[in-house]
Structure formats: C-alpha cells, structure tokens
PQR file with spaces between the fields and no chain letter, atoms N, CA, C, O and H, PARSE charges and radii, in Angstrom:
ATOM       1  N    MET     1     128.734  130.908  146.825 -0.4000 1.5000
ATOM       2  CA   MET     1     129.695  130.614  147.698 -0.0000 2.0000
ATOM       3  C    MET     1     130.301  131.133  148.330  0.5500 1.7000
ATOM       4  O    MET     1     130.720  130.552  149.331 -0.5500 1.4000
ATOM       5  N    LYS     2     130.657  132.472  148.081 -0.4000 1.5000
ATOM       6  CA   LYS     2     131.073  133.316  148.923 -0.0000 2.0000
ATOM       7  C    LYS     2     130.777  133.011  150.654  0.5500 1.7000
ATOM       8  O    LYS     2     131.597  132.955  151.571 -0.5500 1.4000
ATOM       9  H    LYS     2     130.316  132.944  147.268  0.4000 1.0000
ATOM      10  N    THR     3     129.527  132.873  150.676 -0.4000 1.5000
ATOM      11  CA   THR     3     128.694  133.002  152.238 -0.0000 2.0000
ATOM      12  C    THR     3     128.977  131.109  152.644  0.5500 1.7000
ATOM      13  O    THR     3     129.347  130.872  153.794 -0.5500 1.4000
ATOM      14  H    THR     3     128.861  132.918  149.932  0.4000 1.0000
ATOM      15  N    LEU     4     128.843  130.279  151.977 -0.4000 1.5000
ATOM      16  CA   LEU     4     129.250  128.963  152.359 -0.0000 2.0000
ATOM      17  C    LEU     4     130.964  128.919  152.739  0.5500 1.7000
ATOM      18  O    LEU     4     131.440  128.386  153.741 -0.5500 1.4000
ATOM      19  H    LEU     4     128.542  130.472  151.042  0.4000 1.0000
ATOM      20  N    ALA     5     131.420  129.341  152.093 -0.4000 1.5000
ATOM      21  CA   ALA     5     132.816  129.707  152.310 -0.0000 2.0000
ATOM      22  C    ALA     5     133.320  130.776  153.929  0.5500 1.7000
ATOM      23  O    ALA     5     134.238  130.653  154.739 -0.5500 1.4000
ATOM      24  H    ALA     5     131.033  129.774  151.279  0.4000 1.0000
ATOM      25  N    ALA     6     132.609  131.395  153.843 -0.4000 1.5000
ATOM      26  CA   ALA     6     132.647  131.976  155.204 -0.0000 2.0000
ATOM      27  C    ALA     6     131.788  131.357  156.432  0.5500 1.7000
ATOM      28  O    ALA     6     132.108  131.266  157.618 -0.5500 1.4000
ATOM      29  H    ALA     6     131.863  131.495  153.184  0.4000 1.0000
ATOM      30  N    GLU     7     130.837  131.039  155.906 -0.4000 1.5000
ATOM      31  CA   GLU     7     130.156  130.148  157.229 -0.0000 2.0000
ATOM      32  C    GLU     7     131.071  128.895  157.686  0.5500 1.7000
ATOM      33  O    GLU     7     130.877  128.395  158.794 -0.5500 1.4000
ATOM      34  H    GLU     7     130.578  131.113  154.943  0.4000 1.0000
ATOM      35  N    ALA     8     132.211  128.325  156.700 -0.4000 1.5000
ATOM      36  CA   ALA     8     133.121  127.248  156.874 -0.0000 2.0000
ATOM      37  C    ALA     8     134.296  127.334  157.593  0.5500 1.7000
ATOM      38  O    ALA     8     135.093  126.487  157.994 -0.5500 1.4000
ATOM      39  H    ALA     8     132.368  128.732  155.800  0.4000 1.0000
ATOM      40  N    GLY     9     134.211  129.013  157.702 -0.4000 1.5000
ATOM      41  CA   GLY     9     135.551  129.278  158.192 -0.0000 2.0000
ATOM      42  C    GLY     9     136.694  129.864  157.181  0.5500 1.7000
ATOM      43  O    GLY     9     137.570  130.656  157.529 -0.5500 1.4000
ATOM      44  H    GLY     9     133.563  129.701  157.376  0.4000 1.0000
ATOM      45  N    ILE    10     136.517  129.301  155.789 -0.4000 1.5000
ATOM      46  CA   ILE    10     137.135  129.205  154.499 -0.0000 2.0000
ATOM      47  C    ILE    10     137.877  130.442  154.212  0.5500 1.7000
ATOM      48  O    ILE    10     137.141  131.050  153.434 -0.5500 1.4000
ATOM      49  H    ILE    10     135.805  128.658  155.506  0.4000 1.0000
ATOM      50  N    PRO    11     139.144  131.287  154.456 -0.5600 1.5000
ATOM      51  CA   PRO    11     139.040  132.746  154.148  0.2800 2.0000
ATOM      52  C    PRO    11     139.190  132.620  152.602  0.5500 1.7000
ATOM      53  O    PRO    11     139.563  131.553  152.115 -0.5500 1.4000
ATOM      54  N    LEU    12     138.878  133.794  151.764 -0.4000 1.5000
ATOM      55  CA   LEU    12     138.731  133.956  150.167 -0.0000 2.0000
ATOM      56  C    LEU    12     139.206  135.140  150.087  0.5500 1.7000
ATOM      57  O    LEU    12     138.984  135.977  150.962 -0.5500 1.4000
ATOM      58  H    LEU    12     138.575  134.661  152.160  0.4000 1.0000
ATOM      59  N    ASP    13     140.082  135.431  148.802 -0.4000 1.5000
ATOM      60  CA   ASP    13     140.552  136.468  148.511 -0.0000 2.0000
ATOM      61  C    ASP    13     139.434  137.633  148.079  0.5500 1.7000
ATOM      62  O    ASP    13     138.421  137.187  147.540 -0.5500 1.4000
ATOM      63  H    ASP    13     140.262  134.751  148.091  0.4000 1.0000
ATOM      64  N    GLU    14     139.511  139.016  148.254 -0.4000 1.5000
ATOM      65  CA   GLU    14     138.726  139.853  148.205 -0.0000 2.0000
ATOM      66  C    GLU    14     138.598  140.194  146.232  0.5500 1.7000
ATOM      67  O    GLU    14     137.589  140.587  145.646 -0.5500 1.4000
ATOM      68  H    GLU    14     140.334  139.378  148.692  0.4000 1.0000
ATOM      69  N    ARG    15     139.720  139.936  145.721 -0.4000 1.5000
ATOM      70  CA   ARG    15     140.266  140.203  144.159 -0.0000 2.0000
ATOM      71  C    ARG    15     138.597  139.339  143.056  0.5500 1.7000
ATOM      72  O    ARG    15     137.998  138.598  143.835 -0.5500 1.4000
ATOM      73  H    ARG    15     140.540  139.617  146.197  0.4000 1.0000
ATOM      74  N    GLU    16     138.185  139.340  142.201 -0.4000 1.5000
ATOM      75  CA   GLU    16     137.542  138.458  141.537 -0.0000 2.0000
ATOM      76  C    GLU    16     138.128  139.094  140.005  0.5500 1.7000
ATOM      77  O    GLU    16     138.815  140.055  139.659 -0.5500 1.4000
ATOM      78  H    GLU    16     138.671  139.942  141.568  0.4000 1.0000
ATOM      79  N    PHE    17     137.316  137.783  139.232 -0.4000 1.5000
ATOM      80  CA   PHE    17     137.368  138.033  137.964 -0.0000 2.0000
ATOM      81  C    PHE    17     136.681  138.016  137.328  0.5500 1.7000
ATOM      82  O    PHE    17     136.505  136.799  137.261 -0.5500 1.4000
ATOM      83  H    PHE    17     136.758  137.003  139.513  0.4000 1.0000
ATOM      84  N    HIS    18     135.431  138.789  136.106 -0.4000 1.5000
ATOM      85  CA   HIS    18     134.576  137.929  136.038 -0.0000 2.0000
ATOM      86  C    HIS    18     134.472  138.280  134.702  0.5500 1.7000
ATOM      87  O    HIS    18     135.052  139.341  134.472 -0.5500 1.4000
ATOM      88  H    HIS    18     135.574  139.777  136.160  0.4000 1.0000
ATOM      89  N    CYS    19     133.747  137.587  133.384 -0.4000 1.5000
ATOM      90  CA   CYS    19     134.129  137.237  131.840 -0.0000 2.0000
ATOM      91  C    CYS    19     132.543  136.590  131.612  0.5500 1.7000
ATOM      92  O    CYS    19     131.977  135.682  132.221 -0.5500 1.4000
ATOM      93  H    CYS    19     133.275  136.726  133.571  0.4000 1.0000
ATOM      94  N    ARG    20     132.096  137.418  130.519 -0.4000 1.5000
ATOM      95  CA   ARG    20     130.914  136.918  129.960 -0.0000 2.0000
ATOM      96  C    ARG    20     131.344  135.604  129.110  0.5500 1.7000
ATOM      97  O    ARG    20     132.446  135.572  128.561 -0.5500 1.4000
ATOM      98  H    ARG    20     132.556  138.155  130.024  0.4000 1.0000
ATOM      99  N    GLY    21     130.572  134.689  129.037 -0.4000 1.5000
ATOM     100  CA   GLY    21     130.617  133.482  128.150 -0.0000 2.0000
ATOM     101  C    GLY    21     129.608  133.474  126.875  0.5500 1.7000
ATOM     102  O    GLY    21     128.972  134.497  126.623 -0.5500 1.4000
ATOM     103  H    GLY    21     129.677  134.716  129.483  0.4000 1.0000
ATOM     104  N    SER    22     129.503  132.592  126.270 -0.4000 1.5000
ATOM     105  CA   SER    22     128.861  133.349  125.120 -0.0000 2.0000
ATOM     106  C    SER    22     127.501  131.830  125.658  0.5500 1.7000
ATOM     107  O    SER    22     127.951  130.738  126.004 -0.5500 1.4000
ATOM     108  H    SER    22     130.020  131.761  126.475  0.4000 1.0000
ATOM     109  N    PHE    23     126.149  132.056  125.621 -0.4000 1.5000
ATOM     110  CA   PHE    23     124.940  131.342  125.831 -0.0000 2.0000
ATOM     111  C    PHE    23     124.201  131.558  124.569  0.5500 1.7000
ATOM     112  O    PHE    23     123.751  132.686  124.368 -0.5500 1.4000
ATOM     113  H    PHE    23     125.784  132.943  125.339  0.4000 1.0000
ATOM     114  N    THR    24     123.973  130.417  123.492 -0.4000 1.5000
ATOM     115  CA   THR    24     123.262  130.574  122.447 -0.0000 2.0000
ATOM     116  C    THR    24     123.572  131.766  122.080  0.5500 1.7000
ATOM     117  O    THR    24     124.671  132.285  122.272 -0.5500 1.4000
ATOM     118  H    THR    24     124.339  129.500  123.654  0.4000 1.0000
ATOM     119  N    ALA    25     122.585  132.298  121.505 -0.4000 1.5000
ATOM     120  CA   ALA    25     123.236  134.072  120.488 -0.0000 2.0000
ATOM     121  C    ALA    25     124.010  135.092  121.681  0.5500 1.7000
ATOM     122  O    ALA    25     125.034  135.751  121.500 -0.5500 1.4000
ATOM     123  H    ALA    25     121.693  131.876  121.349  0.4000 1.0000
ATOM     124  N    MET    26     123.333  135.018  122.721 -0.4000 1.5000
ATOM     125  CA   MET    26     123.604  135.915  123.586 -0.0000 2.0000
ATOM     126  C    MET    26     125.225  136.109  123.551  0.5500 1.7000
ATOM     127  O    MET    26     125.783  135.052  123.254 -0.5500 1.4000
ATOM     128  H    MET    26     122.502  134.482  122.867  0.4000 1.0000
ATOM     129  N    HIS    27     125.983  137.030  123.746 -0.4000 1.5000
ATOM     130  CA   HIS    27     127.266  137.244  124.319 -0.0000 2.0000
ATOM     131  C    HIS    27     128.165  136.832  123.207  0.5500 1.7000
ATOM     132  O    HIS    27     129.376  136.902  123.416 -0.5500 1.4000
ATOM     133  H    HIS    27     125.531  137.889  123.987  0.4000 1.0000
ATOM     134  N    LYS    28     127.677  136.354  121.893 -0.4000 1.5000
ATOM     135  CA   LYS    28     128.459  135.733  120.781 -0.0000 2.0000
ATOM     136  C    LYS    28     129.978  136.030  120.791  0.5500 1.7000
ATOM     137  O    LYS    28     130.436  137.149  120.556 -0.5500 1.4000
ATOM     138  H    LYS    28     126.693  136.298  121.723  0.4000 1.0000
ATOM     139  N    GLY    29     130.793  134.831  121.109 -0.4000 1.5000
ATOM     140  CA   GLY    29     132.174  135.623  120.382 -0.0000 2.0000
ATOM     141  C    GLY    29     133.046  135.645  121.704  0.5500 1.7000
ATOM     142  O    GLY    29     134.199  136.076  121.658 -0.5500 1.4000
ATOM     143  H    GLY    29     130.421  133.923  121.299  0.4000 1.0000
ATOM     144  N    LYS    30     132.394  135.099  123.083 -0.4000 1.5000
ATOM     145  CA   LYS    30     132.936  135.587  124.367 -0.0000 2.0000
ATOM     146  C    LYS    30     133.199  134.275  124.808  0.5500 1.7000
ATOM     147  O    LYS    30     132.173  133.600  124.890 -0.5500 1.4000
ATOM     148  H    LYS    30     131.458  134.749  123.120  0.4000 1.0000
ATOM     149  N    PRO    31     134.149  133.746  125.091 -0.5600 1.5000
ATOM     150  CA   PRO    31     135.046  135.193  125.737  0.2800 2.0000
ATOM     151  C    PRO    31     136.078  135.075  124.709  0.5500 1.7000
ATOM     152  O    PRO    31     136.274  133.998  124.147 -0.5500 1.4000
ATOM     153  N    ASP    32     136.903  136.372  124.368 -0.4000 1.5000
ATOM     154  CA   ASP    32     137.156  136.874  122.907 -0.0000 2.0000
ATOM     155  C    ASP    32     138.760  137.428  123.582  0.5500 1.7000
ATOM     156  O    ASP    32     138.924  137.393  124.801 -0.5500 1.4000
ATOM     157  H    ASP    32     136.744  137.248  124.824  0.4000 1.0000
ATOM     158  N    GLN    33     139.691  137.842  122.804 -0.4000 1.5000
ATOM     159  CA   GLN    33     140.999  137.704  122.938 -0.0000 2.0000
ATOM     160  C    GLN    33     141.595  138.474  123.942  0.5500 1.7000
ATOM     161  O    GLN    33     142.527  138.267  124.720 -0.5500 1.4000
ATOM     162  H    GLN    33     139.558  137.871  121.814  0.4000 1.0000
ATOM     163  N    SER    34     140.632  139.663  123.686 -0.4000 1.5000
ATOM     164  CA   SER    34     140.427  140.650  124.794 -0.0000 2.0000
ATOM     165  C    SER    34     140.555  140.066  126.025  0.5500 1.7000
ATOM     166  O    SER    34     141.556  139.909  126.724 -0.5500 1.4000
ATOM     167  H    SER    34     139.875  139.831  123.055  0.4000 1.0000
ATOM     168  N    ASP    35     138.968  139.646  126.264 -0.4000 1.5000
ATOM     169  CA   ASP    35     138.739  138.485  127.819 -0.0000 2.0000
ATOM     170  C    ASP    35     140.115  137.553  128.181  0.5500 1.7000
ATOM     171  O    ASP    35     140.344  137.384  129.379 -0.5500 1.4000
ATOM     172  H    ASP    35     138.155  139.773  125.695  0.4000 1.0000
ATOM     173  N    ILE    36     141.057  136.931  127.166 -0.4000 1.5000
ATOM     174  CA   ILE    36     142.027  136.208  127.417 -0.0000 2.0000
ATOM     175  C    ILE    36     142.632  136.785  127.706  0.5500 1.7000
ATOM     176  O    ILE    36     142.882  136.369  128.837 -0.5500 1.4000
ATOM     177  H    ILE    36     140.870  137.069  126.194  0.4000 1.0000
ATOM     178  N    GLU    37     143.594  138.178  127.431 -0.4000 1.5000
ATOM     179  CA   GLU    37     144.164  138.650  127.552 -0.0000 2.0000
ATOM     180  C    GLU    37     143.995  138.850  129.246  0.5500 1.7000
ATOM     181  O    GLU    37     144.933  138.547  129.983 -0.5500 1.4000
ATOM     182  H    GLU    37     143.390  138.516  126.512  0.4000 1.0000
ATOM     183  N    ASN    38     143.140  139.209  129.608 -0.4000 1.5000
ATOM     184  CA   ASN    38     142.631  140.448  130.928 -0.0000 2.0000
ATOM     185  C    ASN    38     142.903  138.814  132.058  0.5500 1.7000
ATOM     186  O    ASN    38     143.846  138.698  132.841 -0.5500 1.4000
ATOM     187  H    ASN    38     142.378  139.456  129.009  0.4000 1.0000
ATOM     188  N    VAL    39     141.768  137.706  131.821 -0.4000 1.5000
ATOM     189  CA   VAL    39     142.824  136.663  132.722 -0.0000 2.0000
ATOM     190  C    VAL    39     143.899  136.352  132.913  0.5500 1.7000
ATOM     191  O    VAL    39     144.187  135.697  133.914 -0.5500 1.4000
ATOM     192  H    VAL    39     141.002  137.801  131.185  0.4000 1.0000
ATOM     193  N    LYS    40     144.872  136.755  131.950 -0.4000 1.5000
ATOM     194  CA   LYS    40     146.257  136.215  132.615 -0.0000 2.0000
ATOM     195  C    LYS    40     146.677  137.608  133.102  0.5500 1.7000
ATOM     196  O    LYS    40     147.844  137.417  133.445 -0.5500 1.4000
ATOM     197  H    LYS    40     144.638  137.288  131.137  0.4000 1.0000
ATOM     198  N    LYS    41     146.504  138.407  133.244 -0.4000 1.5000
ATOM     199  CA   LYS    41     146.615  140.183  133.863 -0.0000 2.0000
ATOM     200  C    LYS    41     146.397  139.667  135.016  0.5500 1.7000
ATOM     201  O    LYS    41     147.139  139.924  135.964 -0.5500 1.4000
ATOM     202  H    LYS    41     145.556  138.563  132.965  0.4000 1.0000
ATOM     203  N    PHE    42     145.393  138.892  135.117 -0.4000 1.5000
ATOM     204  CA   PHE    42     144.454  138.875  136.552 -0.0000 2.0000
ATOM     205  C    PHE    42     145.294  138.050  137.287  0.5500 1.7000
ATOM     206  O    PHE    42     145.891  138.482  138.273 -0.5500 1.4000
ATOM     207  H    PHE    42     144.790  138.684  134.347  0.4000 1.0000
ATOM     208  N    ALA    43     145.423  136.639  136.810 -0.4000 1.5000
ATOM     209  CA   ALA    43     146.503  135.636  136.912 -0.0000 2.0000
ATOM     210  C    ALA    43     147.415  135.866  137.533  0.5500 1.7000
ATOM     211  O    ALA    43     147.632  135.197  138.543 -0.5500 1.4000
ATOM     212  H    ALA    43     144.939  136.289  136.009  0.4000 1.0000
ATOM     213  N    LYS    44     148.222  136.837  137.168 -0.4000 1.5000
ATOM     214  CA   LYS    44     149.622  136.857  137.132 -0.0000 2.0000
ATOM     215  C    LYS    44     149.962  137.902  138.415  0.5500 1.7000
ATOM     216  O    LYS    44     150.998  137.846  139.076 -0.5500 1.4000
ATOM     217  H    LYS    44     148.045  137.381  136.348  0.4000 1.0000
ATOM     218  N    GLU    45     148.543  139.149  138.685 -0.4000 1.5000
ATOM     219  CA   GLU    45     148.652  139.423  139.615 -0.0000 2.0000
ATOM     220  C    GLU    45     148.348  138.710  141.458  0.5500 1.7000
ATOM     221  O    GLU    45     148.726  139.037  142.584 -0.5500 1.4000
ATOM     222  H    GLU    45     147.700  139.194  138.148  0.4000 1.0000
ATOM     223  N    ILE    46     147.437  137.578  140.854 -0.4000 1.5000
ATOM     224  CA   ILE    46     146.700  137.076  141.973 -0.0000 2.0000
ATOM     225  C    ILE    46     148.199  136.110  142.789  0.5500 1.7000
ATOM     226  O    ILE    46     148.501  135.888  143.961 -0.5500 1.4000
ATOM     227  H    ILE    46     147.130  137.312  139.940  0.4000 1.0000
ATOM     228  N    ILE    47     148.875  135.720  141.351 -0.4000 1.5000
ATOM     229  CA   ILE    47     150.013  134.784  141.976 -0.0000 2.0000
ATOM     230  C    ILE    47     151.274  135.793  142.430  0.5500 1.7000
ATOM     231  O    ILE    47     152.273  135.453  143.065 -0.5500 1.4000
ATOM     232  H    ILE    47     148.629  135.900  140.399  0.4000 1.0000
ATOM     233  N    GLY    48     151.032  136.783  142.056 -0.4000 1.5000
ATOM     234  CA   GLY    48     152.276  137.565  142.645 -0.0000 2.0000
ATOM     235  C    GLY    48     153.461  137.653  142.193  0.5500 1.7000
ATOM     236  O    GLY    48     154.304  138.316  142.796 -0.5500 1.4000
ATOM     237  H    GLY    48     150.221  137.060  141.541  0.4000 1.0000
C-alpha cells in the first residue's frame, strides 16, 4: 500500500499501529482489551 501511495504522490504518515487478529485457533482472543487500549492511545497521538 505504501508503494502504491508513493507512486501516486500521496503522502503517508510514518507512524503505524499493528495488532494481531484472531484467525481460527491462532491468536485466539485477539484483539484483547490491552490491544484496544493501545489503539486508543495511538489514535489520540495521531489526531494530536
């Protein structure tokens, strides 16, 4: 996605947030409450 945006001249913020999601038995229980709190903090950082 970053490559396509760069090729189109669309600037992107360098900050990223990653969170595992559950996939069948893998990463069961994700995102959890901790992940949700972390994404809230990240969103507040982004919007300043």
